[in-house]
N, C-alpha and C positions, 0 to 999 in steps of 0.2 A: 501209789498217788494217783489221787482224781482233782481235774480242776472244775470246779462248781461255780456256775456264773451266776445265779441268783437266787435269793431265800428260798424262793419254790423248788429248785433243786435240791438245796438243804435239805428240805423237809422229805422230798423223793428218797435223797440218799438215808436219812432216818429210817423209813419206811422199809427199804433194801436192807439194812441192816438188822431190824428188828426181827426180818426172816430167820438171820443166823442166831439170834441171841436164845437163850434157854435159861430156864430157872438155874439159879446159882452164879451165872454169869455177872462179870465185875468189868464196868466200861471205864474207862478215867479220860475225862477230856482237858484237853489244853489247847491253848490261845489266848491272845490277847482282848481285853473289852469291845465287845461289839465285833467279833470274829463271827457268830453265828452258833454257837456253841449249844444255847438255849433253844434254837431255830431247829438244829439236829434232833434233839430230846422231843421236841414235838413232834417230828416225822418218827421219830421211835416208839413215842406214845399211840400217833396213830396206827402203825402196824403192830403192835401191842394191842390194839383196842382196850386200853384201859381209858378211865376216867379221868377227865381233864378240870378245868385247862390246865395247861403246863406253862406257867410262867418262871421268871429267874428264882430258883429260892433263896437269894442272898441274904433276905431278912430273917427267911423262917429256916434257914440252915438246910434243911432236908424234908421233903413231901414224899408220901405213899399214895399211890396213885392204885388203886385195885382195879381189877380186871374188869372188864363188862361180857367177859367172852370165855371166861372159863379158865385163862393163860394165866401167867404169871403175872403178878402187881409189880408195878415200874418205882423201885425208890430212885428219886433224883435228888442228889444233894449237890449241896455248891459249898466245897472249901475255901473260899474266899478269904472270908474273915476267921479262918483256923488260925491258932496260934501255933498250932503241933500235935504231934504225935496222940498229948494226954486229952486236948479238945477232940480229936479223931473219935479217939475211943469213949469218948462222953455220948459220942451218938447212937452206940449199939448198933450202929450197922451190918457188923457181923452176924446181930443176931436175926435178921430176917434176909441173909444173902443167898440161903440156901435155898428157899424158895421164891426168890424175886430175882427180877432182872437190876441191879444197882448200877445207877449211871453216877458220876462223881463229875460235876465242873470243878477244875481248880487244884484237882485231887494231884496231881503231879509232884510226887516227894512226898506225900502224904497219907495216902490209903494202899499202895503197893502192897503192904502188909496184910491186907483184909481177906486174899486169894493168893495163891500159888499161881493160878492162869487169869489172866487179863487182858483185854482189849483195851490199846493204848489209844488214841482217838486225838491228830493234834491238825489243828486249823489256823491257818495263817494267812493273812489278807493279800490279796494280790496287790499289783501296781494299779488295776483301774476301779472304780468304779464298786460292785457287790462280789466281784470274783473272788474266788477264796481256793487254798490249796489243802487238800486234806490226805491226812497220810495215816492209815491204819498199821497198826503192828500187833501182831498177836505174840502173847508172852504165856510159855505153858504147851503143856500137850492137849491142853482143850483146844486150842488155834491153829495146832500144825496142818497146814495143808488147807486152810480155809480162808486165812487172807494174806 
């Protein structure tokens, strides 16, 4: 568990997480509207050195941000408007999963089947202002001993 006091700290956490992420990784973000999911992804994008800007993909559903440094691309998806497994399948996220880092906002309960290993990131609002509680949970052998 980590307490994040500001949006800038959330971006810094994203940069830190980017140092752990590698091609083929799936990160599933959950939290209420305005919790800071997209802000965290902005930090991950900065750390991965991908082309931006990173904005909420709610209306586009998924965006691919190519690397500017020879690293993996970032696939940033938003499952908020998806109705179920069939619509997730329509996105073909698994087509680019092996060579990209895939981060899915609102993906809890929808995208876990894309990979045996995943990083689950839960963000909750604190009691005051911008404070957030961030919980990381690694699922599968890939994340053993890392988070």
